[in-house]
Every structure is written in C-alpha cells, then in structure tokens.
C-alpha distance (Angstrom), angle and dihedral (degrees) to the residues before:
residue distance angle dihedral
M1 . . .
N2 3.79 . .
R3 3.81 110.6 .
N4 3.79 94.1 -134.6
V5 3.79 90.7 52.8
L6 3.81 91.3 47.1
S7 3.81 91.4 50.8
R8 3.79 90.5 49.7
R9 3.80 91.0 51.9
V10 3.79 92.5 49.8
L11 3.81 91.4 50.5
A12 3.79 90.7 46.8
G13 3.81 90.0 52.1
V14 3.81 91.8 50.7
A15 3.79 90.2 49.6
L16 3.81 92.2 50.2
A17 3.79 91.2 48.9
A18 3.79 90.6 51.7
L19 3.79 91.3 50.0
A20 3.79 90.7 50.0
L21 3.80 91.9 52.8
T22 3.78 91.6 47.1
G23 3.77 90.9 53.0
C24 3.84 95.9 50.4
G25 3.79 94.2 90.1
S26 3.78 96.0 38.6
N27 3.80 124.4 112.1
D28 3.80 90.3 -155.9
N29 3.80 105.2 113.4
S30 3.81 95.1 175.6
T31 3.80 119.2 124.4
E32 3.78 133.9 -154.5
P33 3.81 119.4 -113.4
G34 3.76 109.0 -79.6
G35 3.81 94.5 28.3
S36 3.79 119.2 -153.8
G37 3.79 91.5 -20.9
G38 3.81 92.3 76.7
D39 3.78 133.0 -114.5
S40 3.83 110.1 9.6
A41 3.80 89.9 -131.1
Y42 3.82 91.8 64.8
A43 3.82 108.8 15.8
N44 3.80 95.3 92.1
L45 3.79 94.5 52.5
S46 3.79 116.2 108.8
G47 3.79 134.2 176.2
A48 3.80 142.6 53.7
L49 3.80 135.1 -68.2
N50 3.78 123.3 -162.3
A51 3.81 120.7 -163.6
S52 3.79 140.9 163.3
G53 3.78 139.8 -179.8
A54 3.79 143.3 84.0
S55 3.79 118.6 45.2
F56 3.82 90.1 -161.9
P57 3.87 93.9 81.0
D58 3.81 95.9 29.1
A59 3.82 96.2 111.3
Y60 3.80 89.9 52.9
Y61 3.81 95.0 45.9
Q62 3.80 92.5 48.4
E63 3.81 91.0 52.3
V64 3.80 92.3 48.5
I65 3.81 90.6 48.3
E66 3.80 90.5 51.7
E67 3.80 92.3 49.6
F68 3.81 91.9 45.0
K69 3.81 89.2 62.4
G70 3.80 88.1 67.7
V71 3.81 93.1 62.3
A72 3.81 100.5 28.3
S73 3.79 104.9 37.2
N74 3.80 93.0 166.1
V75 3.80 94.2 57.9
T76 3.79 125.7 85.3
V77 3.81 117.3 -161.7
T78 3.80 119.4 -172.9
Y79 3.81 121.6 -172.0
N80 3.80 118.3 -175.4
A81 3.82 114.4 -163.4
T82 3.80 98.7 -139.0
G83 3.81 96.9 147.1
S84 3.80 127.7 -93.2
G85 3.80 94.7 -85.5
T86 3.79 95.0 55.0
G87 3.79 92.0 41.0
K88 3.80 92.7 55.4
K89 3.80 91.0 46.2
Q90 3.82 92.9 50.2
F91 3.80 90.3 46.9
G92 3.79 90.5 52.1
E93 3.81 90.2 49.9
G94 3.81 91.6 51.6
L95 3.80 93.2 -116.4
V96 3.83 95.2 125.3
D97 3.79 135.4 37.8
F98 3.79 93.3 -131.3
A99 3.80 137.9 -7.3
G100 3.77 136.8 -141.6
T101 3.78 118.1 -132.7
D102 3.79 137.0 169.2
S103 3.80 91.7 -165.9
L104 3.78 132.2 58.9
V105 3.78 123.1 -98.6
K106 3.81 116.6 -97.0
D107 3.81 131.2 -167.0
T108 3.80 89.5 -105.2
D109 3.83 91.7 60.1
G110 3.81 91.7 76.0
V111 3.82 93.8 -122.2
T112 3.80 113.5 132.9
A113 3.80 115.8 -125.1
D114 3.83 114.3 -107.1
S115 3.82 90.4 17.5
F116 3.80 94.5 97.2
L117 3.80 144.5 42.0
Y118 3.80 130.7 -145.4
V119 3.80 115.3 -126.5
P120 3.83 111.8 -171.5
T121 3.81 111.2 -143.8
V122 3.83 114.1 172.5
A123 3.80 140.0 -30.7
A124 3.78 132.0 -132.8
P125 3.78 141.7 176.0
I126 3.78 122.4 -97.2
T127 3.78 104.7 -137.9
V128 3.78 126.1 -146.4
S129 3.79 95.7 -136.5
Y130 3.79 121.7 -169.1
N131 3.79 142.9 178.6
L132 3.77 112.3 -145.6
Q133 3.79 119.6 150.8
G134 3.79 112.1 -125.3
V135 3.82 95.5 12.1
D136 3.79 115.2 96.6
K137 3.81 97.4 158.2
L138 3.77 124.8 52.3
Q139 3.77 135.6 160.7
L140 3.78 127.5 -166.0
S141 3.79 136.7 -171.6
A142 3.80 121.2 -141.2
E143 3.81 92.9 -107.6
T144 3.80 92.5 52.0
L145 3.80 90.8 45.5
A146 3.79 90.8 52.2
K147 3.80 91.9 51.4
I148 3.82 91.1 48.6
F149 3.82 95.3 51.1
Q150 3.80 95.2 45.6
T151 3.84 87.7 47.0
D152 3.80 97.0 -117.7
I153 3.81 85.1 127.1
K154 3.79 110.8 54.3
T155 3.83 107.5 174.9
W156 3.79 133.2 43.1
D157 3.81 94.0 -122.2
D158 3.81 92.2 61.5
A159 3.81 114.4 140.2
A160 3.82 93.0 -116.4
I161 3.83 92.5 55.7
K162 3.81 90.0 45.4
A163 3.79 90.1 52.7
D164 3.83 89.9 55.6
N165 3.82 90.7 47.5
P166 3.83 110.6 43.2
G167 3.79 113.0 -171.3
V168 3.82 94.3 14.0
E169 3.80 116.5 122.6
L170 3.79 106.1 -132.8
P171 3.82 121.9 -167.9
N172 3.79 126.5 -130.1
T173 3.82 89.4 -113.5
P174 3.83 118.6 147.6
I175 3.80 113.3 -112.0
V176 3.81 116.7 -121.1
V177 3.81 111.2 -161.8
A178 3.82 115.9 -149.4
H179 3.80 121.0 -164.7
R180 3.79 140.4 161.8
S181 3.79 115.9 -75.6
D182 3.82 93.3 -164.9
G183 3.80 129.4 64.9
S184 3.77 101.6 -80.6
G185 3.78 140.5 -178.0
T186 3.80 86.9 -153.8
T187 3.81 88.3 60.6
N188 3.78 89.5 45.9
N189 3.80 93.6 53.6
F190 3.80 94.7 41.0
T191 3.80 93.0 51.4
K192 3.82 92.0 42.2
Y193 3.79 87.4 55.2
L194 3.81 92.0 51.2
A195 3.79 91.4 47.2
A196 3.81 90.7 51.5
A197 3.80 100.5 39.1
A198 3.82 102.1 32.9
G199 3.79 96.0 38.4
S200 3.78 115.9 -172.6
T201 3.83 91.2 -0.4
W202 3.82 88.4 76.3
K203 3.80 110.1 75.9
L204 3.83 104.9 172.4
G205 3.80 101.0 74.6
S206 3.79 123.5 -141.3
G207 3.78 138.4 -82.8
D208 3.80 144.4 105.1
T209 3.81 85.0 -66.6
V210 3.82 130.7 21.2
A211 3.80 133.2 -177.4
W212 3.80 100.0 -95.4
P213 3.83 117.5 -166.2
A214 3.80 114.3 -90.5
S215 3.81 92.6 -115.3
T216 3.82 92.7 64.0
Q217 3.82 126.3 92.3
G218 3.80 126.4 -124.8
G219 3.80 126.6 -147.5
E220 3.80 128.9 -173.6
K221 3.80 114.9 -113.8
N222 3.80 125.0 -15.7
T223 3.79 89.1 -67.7
G224 3.80 91.5 57.4
V225 3.80 92.7 53.4
A226 3.81 89.7 45.7
Q227 3.80 91.2 54.7
I228 3.82 93.1 50.9
V229 3.80 89.7 52.4
K230 3.80 92.2 45.0
Q231 3.79 94.0 51.4
T232 3.83 100.7 40.1
N233 3.78 126.5 70.9
G234 3.80 107.7 -138.9
A235 3.79 94.1 23.8
V236 3.80 125.4 137.8
G237 3.80 128.7 -176.9
Y238 3.79 144.2 156.2
V239 3.82 114.5 -103.5
D240 3.80 134.3 162.3
L241 3.81 114.3 -102.8
S242 3.80 95.3 -113.3
D243 3.82 93.9 55.3
A244 3.81 92.1 39.8
K245 3.80 90.2 56.0
A246 3.80 93.1 43.0
T247 3.81 89.4 53.6
Q248 3.84 90.8 44.1
L249 3.78 93.7 -122.7
T250 3.80 126.7 166.7
F251 3.80 115.5 -124.9
A252 3.78 135.9 -162.9
A253 3.79 131.3 -119.5
I254 3.81 110.2 -117.6
K255 3.81 125.6 -144.8
N256 3.80 109.6 -115.9
K257 3.80 132.1 -152.7
D258 3.81 90.5 -87.8
G259 3.81 91.2 55.9
Q260 3.81 95.7 -106.5
F261 3.80 123.6 130.8
V262 3.82 105.2 -129.8
A263 3.80 127.0 -175.4
P264 3.83 118.2 -137.9
S265 3.80 112.0 -91.0
I266 3.79 141.4 139.8
E267 3.81 89.4 -105.7
G268 3.80 91.3 53.7
T269 3.80 90.2 46.6
T270 3.80 92.0 51.2
A271 3.80 89.5 50.1
G272 3.80 89.0 51.5
L273 3.81 91.3 52.6
E274 3.79 93.8 54.7
G275 3.79 94.8 72.9
A276 3.81 98.3 39.3
A277 3.81 116.9 120.6
I278 3.81 113.1 -131.6
E279 3.80 117.2 -142.3
A280 3.80 124.3 -142.7
D281 3.84 90.8 -102.1
L282 3.86 89.2 52.2
S283 3.78 94.4 -109.3
Y284 3.79 111.8 135.7
N285 3.79 139.8 174.0
P286 3.83 120.8 -141.1
L287 3.83 94.3 169.6
D288 3.82 116.8 129.1
A289 3.81 91.2 2.2
A290 3.78 121.5 178.2
G291 3.80 121.2 -109.1
A292 3.78 133.4 96.9
S293 3.82 93.2 -112.4
A294 3.83 98.0 37.5
Y295 3.80 116.3 119.4
P296 3.82 102.3 -134.5
I297 3.82 100.5 -146.0
T298 3.80 94.7 59.7
A299 3.79 110.7 149.4
P300 3.81 130.2 -161.1
T301 3.77 123.5 -144.4
F302 3.79 130.4 -158.1
I303 3.77 142.8 -169.7
I304 3.79 113.8 -138.0
V305 3.80 116.5 -148.8
K306 3.77 135.0 -179.6
T307 3.78 118.3 -95.7
S308 3.81 86.8 -138.6
Y309 3.80 128.5 16.5
G310 3.80 98.6 -171.9
D311 3.79 85.7 -133.8
A312 3.81 119.9 83.9
A313 3.80 94.4 -158.4
K314 3.81 92.9 51.0
A315 3.80 91.4 48.0
E316 3.81 90.8 51.7
L317 3.81 90.6 50.7
V318 3.80 91.9 52.1
K319 3.80 91.8 45.8
G320 3.81 92.2 47.2
F321 3.80 94.6 50.9
L322 3.81 94.4 45.3
T323 3.80 91.9 46.3
Y324 3.81 88.4 54.6
L325 3.81 91.6 46.6
L326 3.82 91.8 51.4
N327 3.81 94.2 45.7
E328 3.81 117.4 28.5
G329 3.79 92.4 11.5
Q330 3.79 93.3 62.0
E331 3.80 89.8 67.6
L332 3.80 89.4 63.9
A333 3.79 95.0 54.4
P334 3.84 101.9 85.7
E335 3.81 91.4 47.1
I336 3.81 89.1 60.9
D337 3.83 96.4 41.9
F338 3.80 98.0 -96.8
A339 3.79 128.4 119.9
P340 3.81 118.0 -126.5
L341 3.77 119.2 -127.7
P342 3.81 118.9 -89.7
A343 3.82 110.0 -99.7
S344 3.81 94.2 -108.2
L345 3.81 93.3 51.8
K346 3.80 91.7 44.3
E347 3.81 90.4 56.8
K348 3.79 91.1 49.3
A349 3.82 89.9 49.4
L350 3.81 91.1 52.0
A351 3.80 89.6 50.4
Q352 3.82 88.2 50.3
V353 3.81 90.3 54.7
E354 3.80 90.2 54.0
K355 3.81 89.4 60.3
I356 3.82 91.4 67.4
Q357 3.81 110.1 112.8
G358 3.77 130.1 -152.4
C-alpha cells in the first residue's frame, strides 16, 4: 500500500475515534445520511463486480477498490491485471462486468460495436526505465529511442545516444531491450508514441503487440518488464511510473515536441493532458503533446462498460463504483503516481456513466 495513503487512513482513524469519544456524553441522537453503512450514495449497494484488463492502472484501481470498501461494505470488487488485450477479450466474451484498457477497442477484440462505452479514469507516464551501471542520468530523443527498441543501436556508447547526452560518459555495454510479452495497452501507447514522434525512423508499427526483434526479451505485464530491467545490466524497457518507482528503477528524460528533455512525472503528465483532443466517445490521445513541460509519453487509460447489462442491480453496482472512482477516487491518483482527469473530462466521464442501462 502507498505510504501516503496509509498515513491518511491512520489519521482518519484517529479523527473518527476522537469524534466517537466526544459524542459519548451527547444527547444528540441524530445521524448523518447513510448512517453507519457509510456514504449514503453507496451504502445501499450490495453485490459483486468482477473485472480484468490493463496492468498499467492496476495500482490505482486496487487502491480505489480498497477505499471503496469503506463506503460500500456490502460490495466486492475484483480487478485482475491480465493486460489490456486479455481484458478486452474477456469483456467481449461476457466473462467480466467491465474491463480496463489503455488502448482502443478493435474489431479483432471480439467486442461488438455500440455494445460498450469508454470511461476515462486517469492518465500516467510510461517511463523509459534502464539499468546502466555508472549512469544515473540519461536523456533520449524519439529517433534515438526508436533505434534502440528496434535494435538498430546495440551498445550504450552509440553515437546517437552520445549526441543526446553531451558530456556523459557512456559505457560500451550491450543494450538489452525488454518489452511486454502479452497483449498490452502500454505497448500500444508506447509504439504509437514512437510512430508519431520518430516518424519513418520507427519501423515496427503500433498495436497491443508488435513483432519485436528476436534478440529482445519479453516480460508479462508492466511488473515483468520492470523485473527484466532491474536484474539485467544494460537493459532498457517501457514501464508505467508506479511500477518503475515500486521496483526502484532509473528512468530517462525524453525529448518532447517543444525540444525539451522532460522526466516522467505527474506534473508532466498533467501538462500533456491539457492539449489532448477529446473525441465524442471520450477516447483521447495525449501522446507527443505540445508544451514545454509536457512529458511526451503520457498515456490514457479507460474502463469499458456495457451500454446495457440486462440486470438493473448489476448496472447500479457498476455505476456506483465508477461514480466513486471519478469523484472521491480521483483524490487518490497523485499519491499513487497517476494524474487525475481534467475537470472538464471528469464531468464528461460522469455523464458517460449515467448512460449505462440496466
């Protein structure tokens, strides 16, 4: 559990205990709406929700689920971080109530058009994490990054990397590229960024999976890529900020559209969100956004829900949980290295949730 969140819970518990003691001698028998069951907006909900999908936002979703228990004690929410590809497939097969995805739904995902809605939740940076003894600061342009990940550049002292890092002593260490082995929205966004920012330099295309060179190494989920980088001198991989920090990885600053090298951060992510165009279905793309302080590999993430559940109680559960996530849950985001939605997009997401039918 995130330390900031834990500290907040401890303080909240102390405050509640103090209030309880203060009220012992009171003759005021009035109660707040919702009573002991928690917030009146959620206390009457009851049942179970089962979901799967993207590992990119998993730390955030798990924290929201834990907090949701405090206001909806009769609801059980389970989210299994299987990767975006598997999540979309399971959603299409009716095996889960909703799915997390960092990439948009395609015909090949088995999800029927007009049967689902996108609900944006948070955004976060995809780090370029590396393990290179003696080098604790590194900056990379999109063109150099593209050459590294398609293995055109094979050692860390390559001229292109040196050009991005004047004055830095780089070793002649072989580069080991780590990537996702499963269908992944993180892969989709990372490769979409390279396609947009590196242009014709990037040869591998984009998608939940791409044909990585045979010499590269695959890891399952963001945590699997993080472990390869952690354990291998010379390794480099793309990992969400939350998992990169949890694994104590070092990550590079990336050259943005304005020519500035920017390290991954919540502030840089928020700056990247400001210029993103929002489509009518609430999908949006903040990758390679303009702005001097924008982190260029800023990725969105979504929950996909059914337009109609054929079950009023199930629909109310989904709506209740997502309403909590988009309201109270947004306050948790920065503490777990995610950026909350801009206010205008949050309101549109809440309106999207209200479209869900029983």
